[in-house]
C-alpha positions in Angstrom: -33.3 189.4 12.9 -31.8 186.9 15.3 -33.9 188.2 18.2 -37.1 188.0 16.1 -36.4 184.4 15.2 -35.6 183.6 18.9 -38.9 185.2 19.9 -40.7 183.2 17.2 -39.2 180.0 18.6 -40.2 180.9 22.1 -43.8 181.8 21.1 -44.0 178.6 19.0 -43.2 176.6 22.1 -45.3 178.5 24.6 -48.5 179.1 22.5 -48.4 176.8 19.5 -46.8 173.7 21.1 -44.1 173.6 18.4 -46.6 172.8 15.7 -45.3 175.6 13.4 -42.4 175.2 11.0 -40.2 178.3 11.1 -40.6 180.5 8.1 -38.3 183.2 6.8 -38.6 186.4 8.7 -38.2 189.6 6.7 -38.0 193.3 7.5 -40.1 195.5 5.3 -39.9 199.2 4.5 -43.6 199.4 3.7 -45.4 202.0 5.8 -49.0 200.8 5.3 -48.8 197.7 7.6 -47.1 196.4 10.7 -46.7 192.9 9.5 -48.0 190.1 7.3 -47.9 186.4 6.7 -46.9 185.6 3.1 -48.1 182.0 2.5 -46.6 181.5 -1.0 -43.1 182.5 0.2 -43.6 181.0 3.7 -42.4 184.2 5.2 -43.4 186.6 8.0 -42.8 190.2 7.2 -42.4 192.8 10.0 -42.2 196.5 9.5 -38.6 197.8 10.0 -40.0 201.1 11.3 -42.1 199.2 13.9 -39.0 197.3 15.1 -36.8 200.4 15.4 -39.3 202.9 16.8 -41.8 201.0 18.9 -41.4 199.1 22.2 -40.4 195.5 21.8 -43.7 194.4 23.4 -45.6 195.9 20.4 -43.3 194.0 18.0 -44.0 190.7 19.8 -47.7 191.2 19.6 -47.6 191.8 15.9 -45.3 188.7 15.5 -47.9 186.6 17.4 -50.6 187.9 15.1 -48.7 186.8 12.0 -47.9 183.4 13.6 -51.6 182.9 14.2 -52.2 183.5 10.5 -49.5 180.9 9.7 -51.2 178.4 12.2 -54.6 178.8 10.6 -53.1 178.3 7.1 -50.5 175.6 7.6 -51.8 173.6 10.7 -55.6 174.0 10.5 -55.4 174.0 6.7 -58.2 176.7 6.5 -58.0 178.4 3.1 -61.7 179.1 2.4 -62.1 182.0 4.9 -60.9 185.6 4.8 -57.6 186.4 6.5 -59.4 187.5 9.7 -62.3 185.1 9.5 -63.9 183.1 12.3 -61.2 180.4 12.7 -58.5 183.1 12.9 -60.4 185.0 15.5 -61.1 181.8 17.4 -57.3 181.0 17.5 -56.5 184.5 18.7 -59.1 184.4 21.4 -57.9 181.0 22.7 -54.2 182.1 22.8 -54.7 185.6 24.0 -53.5 187.2 20.8 -54.7 190.6 19.5 -56.8 189.8 16.5 -56.5 193.3 15.2 -52.7 193.6 15.4 -52.8 197.3 15.8 -49.8 197.2 18.1 -50.2 197.4 21.8 -53.9 197.1 22.6 -55.4 200.3 24.0 -57.5 199.7 27.1 -60.6 201.8 26.6 -62.6 202.6 29.7 -66.4 202.6 29.6 -68.6 205.5 30.8 -69.2 203.7 34.1 -65.5 203.1 34.6 -64.8 206.7 33.8 -67.2 207.8 36.5 -65.5 205.5 39.0 -62.1 206.9 38.0 -63.4 210.5 38.4 -64.6 209.8 41.9 -61.3 208.2 42.8 -59.4 211.1 41.4 -61.5 213.6 43.4 -60.8 211.6 46.6 -57.1 211.6 45.9 -57.2 215.3 45.4 -58.4 215.6 49.0 -55.3 213.7 50.0 -53.3 216.9 49.3 -54.7 218.3 52.5 -52.2 219.4 55.1 -54.3 217.7 57.7 -52.8 214.3 58.1 -56.1 212.7 59.3 -58.0 214.2 56.4 -55.4 213.0 53.9 -55.3 209.5 55.2 -59.1 209.4 55.3 -59.3 210.4 51.7 -56.8 207.9 50.5 -58.6 205.1 52.5 -61.9 206.1 50.9 -60.4 205.9 47.4 -59.1 202.4 48.1 -62.5 201.4 49.5 -64.1 202.7 46.3 -61.7 200.6 44.2 -62.4 197.6 46.3 -66.2 198.0 46.1 -66.0 198.6 42.3 -64.2 195.2 41.9 -66.4 193.4 44.4 -69.6 194.7 42.6 -68.3 193.4 39.3 -67.5 190.0 40.8 -70.9 189.7 42.5 -72.8 190.8 39.4 -70.7 188.3 37.3 -70.4 191.1 34.8 -68.5 190.4 31.6 -65.1 192.0 32.1 -62.7 193.1 29.4 -59.1 192.5 30.1 -56.0 194.0 28.5 -52.4 194.6 29.4 -49.9 197.4 29.6 -46.1 197.8 30.0 -45.0 200.2 32.7 -41.7 202.0 32.9 -38.6 201.7 30.8 -36.9 198.4 30.0 -34.0 197.7 32.4 -31.2 195.2 32.5 -31.5 194.8 36.2 -34.7 194.9 38.2 -34.0 196.6 41.5 -35.5 195.6 44.9 -37.7 198.7 44.9 -39.1 197.9 41.5 -39.9 194.4 42.6 -41.7 195.7 45.7 -43.7 198.1 43.5 -44.8 195.2 41.3 -45.8 193.3 44.5 -47.8 196.3 45.6 -49.7 196.6 42.4 -50.4 192.8 42.3 -51.6 192.6 45.9 -53.5 195.9 46.3 -54.6 197.2 42.9 -56.4 194.4 41.2 -53.9 193.5 38.4 -51.7 190.6 37.6 -48.0 191.6 37.3 -45.2 189.9 35.5 -41.7 190.9 34.4 -41.3 190.1 30.7 -38.1 190.0 28.6 -37.7 192.6 25.9 -35.1 193.6 23.3 -33.7 197.0 22.6 -32.8 196.9 18.9 -30.9 200.2 18.7 -28.7 199.2 21.6 -28.4 195.5 20.8 -29.3 194.6 24.4 -31.9 192.6 26.3 -33.8 193.7 29.3 -37.0 193.3 31.3 -40.1 195.5 31.6 -43.1 195.2 34.0 -46.4 194.1 32.5 -49.8 194.5 34.2 -53.0 192.7 33.1 -56.4 193.7 34.2 -59.6 195.6 33.4 -59.1 199.0 31.7 -60.1 200.9 34.8 -57.7 198.9 37.0 -54.9 199.3 34.4 -55.4 203.1 34.6 -55.2 203.2 38.3 -52.3 200.8 38.6 -50.3 202.8 36.0 -51.0 206.0 38.0 -49.9 204.3 41.3 -46.7 203.0 39.6 -45.7 206.4 38.3 -46.7 208.2 41.5 -44.6 205.9 43.7 -41.5 206.1 41.6 -41.7 209.9 41.5 -42.5 210.2 45.2 -39.7 207.8 46.3 -37.1 209.9 44.3 -38.4 213.1 45.9 -38.1 211.5 49.3 -34.5 210.5 48.6 -33.6 214.0 47.6 -35.2 215.4 50.8 -33.3 212.7 52.8 -30.0 213.7 51.2 -30.6 217.4 52.1 -31.6 216.6 55.6 -28.7 214.3 56.3 -26.2 216.3 54.2 -25.4 213.3 52.1 -23.2 214.0 49.0 -23.4 210.8 46.9 -26.0 208.3 45.8 -24.4 205.2 47.4 -27.5 204.4 49.6 -30.1 205.5 47.0 -31.3 202.0 46.0 -31.4 200.9 49.6 -33.4 203.9 50.6 -35.9 203.5 47.7 -36.4 199.9 48.7 -37.2 201.0 52.2 -39.7 203.5 50.9 -41.6 200.9 48.9 -41.5 198.4 51.8 -42.9 201.0 54.2 -45.7 201.9 51.8 -46.5 198.2 51.3 -46.7 197.8 55.1 -49.1 200.7 55.3 -51.4 199.2 52.6 -51.3 195.8 54.4 -52.5 197.5 57.6 -55.3 199.2 55.8 -56.3 196.0 54.0 -56.7 194.3 57.5 -59.1 197.1 58.5 -61.2 196.5 55.3 -61.3 192.8 56.0 -62.5 193.5 59.6 -65.4 195.5 57.9 -66.3 192.5 55.7 -64.8 193.9 52.5 -62.9 190.8 51.4 -61.4 190.5 47.9 -61.1 187.0 46.3 -58.8 186.7 43.4 -60.4 187.2 40.0 -60.5 183.8 38.3 -61.3 185.3 34.9 -58.3 187.6 35.1 -56.1 184.6 36.2 -57.3 182.8 33.0 -56.5 185.8 30.8 -53.0 186.0 32.4 -52.3 182.3 32.1 -53.4 182.4 28.4 -50.9 185.1 27.7 -48.2 183.3 29.7 -48.7 179.5 29.8 -45.2 179.0 31.3 -44.3 181.3 34.2 -41.0 181.0 36.0 -40.7 182.3 39.6 -37.4 183.6 40.8 -36.3 184.4 44.3 -34.2 187.5 45.0 -32.2 188.7 48.0 -33.0 192.2 49.1 -30.8 195.2 49.9 -28.9 195.3 53.1 -31.0 196.6 56.0 -29.0 199.7 56.7 -29.9 203.0 58.3 -30.8 204.4 54.9 -33.2 201.5 54.4 -34.8 202.3 57.8 -35.2 206.0 56.9 -36.8 205.0 53.6 -39.1 202.6 55.3 -40.4 205.2 57.7 -40.8 207.7 54.8 -42.8 205.1 52.9 -45.2 204.6 55.8 -46.1 208.3 55.5 -46.9 208.3 51.8 -50.5 209.2 50.8 -51.6 208.6 47.2 -52.1 211.9 45.5 -52.9 213.0 42.0 -50.3 214.6 39.7 -50.0 218.4 39.3 -53.2 220.4 39.2 -54.6 221.6 35.9 -54.6 218.2 34.3 -57.6 216.7 32.6 -59.3 213.6 34.2 -57.2 211.5 31.8 -54.2 213.3 33.0 -54.9 212.4 36.5 -53.9 208.8 35.6 -50.6 209.9 34.1 -47.1 210.2 35.7 -46.3 213.5 37.5 -44.6 216.1 35.3 -40.9 216.5 35.9 -39.1 219.8 36.0 
């Protein structure tokens, strides 16, 4: 309850400019709704099951939705429209709030986007080739296709739909390798990335989780790359331990950071090749607007990296050899965008 109220105060500041007067916040055992604004009692009711069973990001989205109802009723003084009428939808659109409040928005890809993802998945399948040159060529072709898809959208000034997704599990400490992965996604995979605070009710702890914003197709691809890199880096560490006959995990985080840095350097090199061919990506202004609407106040924090040890150098070299590949065979097209299965 304290965390819900603290989140309310933060959203009131960041989105509603402190125009809302805090109501009572209640937990409900009702199963038919996620939350509701009760005007007569000046209360926001949130599902207890939602809070205990769903990620905190879902809870925050529902809370924002109910705060938008409160804003329309108490600040705009609109009482003649239905609960989800035009003024409510207008407020939600302006503030980047899910007007449906069905939990975390599901990014639904269009038929055209599905075709693009199919082609990218097939190219990545070729990257399983034992022939190094063929594998690298396939990965480069997949990246070119992604770049061309986004450039075509920009040139056509097509209306793009944006959504967001949380990747990975909440953590109390963001490691250097995770920060580098977020940089990889933001620089090379057409999404905006931010680490957002979350709360773990059953543990009574706070943490952070990576959020990506972008078009449904780009969210799909970035989620795949995130899962693939984390899985691959761990496998490379296990192989390094076997080769070097290492017993413990003291150098694990340093090695993983090296892997991600090496892969980033490889992508940077390939980006220069594309630029030399005239394929230049300019940042998506509409996506920037969506991102800034969701997060009007962003804080940038500098971090020191892991010590550049021999383990870091080994990881960096291994990262330069990574080729993006799909998960295990036999998955559906949708499965090609999901994390690799673990044994």
